[in-house]
C-alpha positions in Angstrom: 3.7 -9.6 31.4 0.0 -8.4 31.5 0.9 -4.8 30.7 2.9 -6.0 27.7 -0.1 -8.0 26.4 -2.4 -4.9 26.8 0.1 -2.7 25.0 0.5 -5.2 22.2 -3.2 -5.5 21.9 -3.6 -1.7 21.6 -0.9 -1.7 18.9 -2.7 -4.3 16.9 -6.0 -2.5 17.1 -4.3 0.8 16.0 -2.6 -1.0 13.1 -6.0 -2.5 12.1 -7.6 0.9 12.3 -4.9 2.4 10.0 -5.3 -0.5 7.5 -9.1 0.0 7.5 -8.6 3.8 6.9 -6.2 3.1 4.0 -8.7 0.6 2.5 -11.5 3.2 2.8 -9.3 5.9 1.1 -8.4 3.5 -1.7 -12.1 2.6 -2.3 -13.0 6.2 -2.2 -10.4 7.1 -4.9 -11.8 4.3 -7.1 -15.4 5.6 -6.6 -14.3 9.1 -7.4 -12.7 8.0 -10.7 -15.8 6.1 -11.7 -18.0 9.1 -10.7 -15.9 11.4 -12.8 -16.0 9.0 -15.8 -19.8 8.8 -15.5 -20.0 12.6 -15.5 -17.9 12.8 -18.6 -20.0 10.1 -20.3 -23.2 11.9 -19.4 -21.9 15.1 -20.8 -20.9 13.4 -24.1 -24.4 11.9 -24.3 -26.0 15.3 -23.8 -23.9 16.8 -26.6 -25.0 14.1 -29.1 -27.8 15.0 -31.5 -29.8 12.0 -30.3 -29.9 10.9 -26.7 -30.9 7.5 -25.4 -33.0 8.7 -22.5 -33.1 5.3 -20.8 -29.3 4.9 -20.9 -28.9 8.5 -19.7 -31.2 7.9 -16.8 -29.3 4.7 -15.9 -26.0 6.6 -15.9 -27.4 9.4 -13.8 -28.8 6.9 -11.2 -25.5 5.0 -11.1 -23.7 8.4 -10.5 -26.1 9.1 -7.6 -25.4 5.7 -6.1 -21.7 6.3 -6.3 -22.1 9.7 -4.7 -24.1 8.1 -1.8 -21.3 5.4 -1.4 -18.6 8.1 -1.4 -20.5 10.1 1.3 -20.8 7.0 3.4 -17.1 6.2 3.1 -16.1 9.8 3.8 -18.2 9.7 7.0 -16.3 6.6 8.1 -13.0 8.6 7.8 -14.3 11.2 10.3 -13.3 10.1 13.8 -16.0 9.7 16.4 -15.9 12.3 19.2 -16.6 11.1 22.7 -19.2 13.4 24.1 
């Protein structure tokens, strides 16, 4: 009975890990879409004859924040190696 409990516990942990991985991948996809949209918005602003520098700066900062968030999530997808 004890071995069954241990095996079941391992299965649950593995299932939780897979669910966490899927949630991270989904969030990463959402951030990539927003990052790409910001990039397009920035490009359109730069092509305009008059550029709102404050708005442009805010968009660029948001894009950098998104990039940092994506990098952090991508690192969570890399499995830890036992040294």
